[in-house]
C-alpha positions in Angstrom: -18.7 -26.5 -23.1 -19.2 -22.7 -23.1 -16.2 -20.5 -22.5 -15.7 -16.8 -22.5 -12.0 -15.9 -22.5 -11.1 -12.4 -21.6 -7.8 -10.7 -22.3 -6.3 -7.2 -22.4 -6.4 -6.0 -18.8 -3.5 -4.5 -17.1 -2.0 -1.4 -15.4 -2.4 1.9 -17.1 -1.8 5.5 -16.1 -4.8 8.0 -15.9 -5.7 9.2 -19.3 -4.5 6.0 -21.0 -6.3 3.4 -23.0 -6.8 -0.3 -22.9 -8.8 -2.7 -25.1 -10.4 -5.7 -23.6 -11.3 -8.8 -25.7 -13.7 -11.6 -25.0 -13.7 -14.6 -27.3 -16.7 -17.0 -27.0 -16.7 -20.7 -27.7 -19.5 -23.3 -27.4 -22.3 -20.8 -28.2 -23.9 -19.5 -31.4 -22.4 -16.0 -31.0 -25.0 -14.2 -33.0 -27.8 -15.4 -30.7 -26.3 -13.6 -27.7 -26.3 -10.1 -26.3 -22.7 -9.4 -25.2 -21.9 -7.3 -22.3 -19.1 -6.0 -20.0 -19.5 -5.7 -16.3 -17.1 -4.5 -13.7 -16.6 -5.0 -10.0 -14.4 -2.7 -7.8 -13.3 -3.8 -4.4 -16.1 -3.5 -1.8 -18.7 -2.7 -4.5 -21.4 -4.5 -6.4 -20.8 -5.7 -9.9 -22.2 -3.1 -12.3 -23.1 -3.2 -16.0 -20.6 -1.2 -18.1 -21.8 -1.7 -21.7 -23.9 -4.1 -23.8 -24.2 -4.8 -27.5 -26.9 -6.8 -29.4 -26.2 -9.0 -32.3 -27.6 -6.2 -34.5 -25.0 -3.7 -33.1 -27.2 -1.7 -30.8 -25.3 -0.5 -27.8 -25.9 0.9 -24.3 -23.5 2.3 -21.7 -23.6 3.2 -18.1 -23.4 7.0 -17.7 -20.0 7.1 -16.2 -18.3 5.7 -19.3 -20.3 7.3 -22.1 -18.0 9.1 -24.5 -14.9 7.2 -23.2 -15.7 3.5 -23.8 -16.8 1.8 -26.9 -18.2 -1.8 -27.1 -18.1 -3.7 -30.4 -18.3 -7.2 -31.6 -16.9 -9.3 -34.5 -19.1 -12.2 -35.5 -16.5 -13.8 -37.6 -14.2 -14.1 -34.6 -16.8 -14.7 -32.0 -15.3 -11.8 -30.1 -16.6 -8.8 -28.2 -14.4 -5.8 -27.4 -14.3 -3.0 -25.0 -12.2 -0.1 -26.0 -11.5 2.1 -23.0 -10.1 5.6 -23.5 -9.4 8.4 -21.0 -9.2 6.0 -18.2 -9.7 7.3 -14.7 -8.6 5.8 -11.3 -12.3 5.1 -10.6 -12.4 2.7 -13.6 -10.2 0.3 -11.6 -12.0 -3.0 -11.3 -12.2 -6.5 -12.4 -14.0 -6.5 -15.8 -16.2 -9.5 -16.7 -17.5 -10.5 -20.1 -21.1 -11.6 -20.1 -23.2 -13.4 -22.8 -27.0 -13.7 -22.6 -29.5 -15.2 -24.9 -32.7 -13.3 -24.5 -35.1 -16.0 -25.7 -33.9 -18.6 -23.1 -32.3 -16.3 -20.5 -29.2 -18.5 -20.7 -26.2 -16.6 -19.6 -22.5 -17.1 -19.1 -19.6 -15.2 -17.5 -16.0 -14.9 -18.2 -13.4 -15.3 -15.5 -12.6 -11.6 -15.3 -9.6 -9.5 -16.1 -8.1 -6.8 -13.8 -7.9 -3.2 -15.0 -5.9 -0.9 -12.7 -5.7 2.8 -13.4 -2.9 4.4 -11.4 0.0 6.7 -11.7 
């Protein structure tokens, strides 16, 4: 059974930082591209950042220079370090795993990030 377990969300003031974690089980972690998506109330889910097994990364423009995605193969965990948070970063953040060769994909349950003073 595949599971993606997210943690690290919460309430933070503007300008603050949070680190999200996503621990995968039931998959061969190195076979999967890991990503973080977010969905704000009333908006579509959007891609925030992705990282390949080789460490190549890509970010949506609104988070470039503030967010960093990383992964640790020994721990089967992907991270999203979020700095200089803004109120518009408020959303539910979802972990995503995708195997390019088979198009198999999995989602985490989501973790709430709220940026407010």
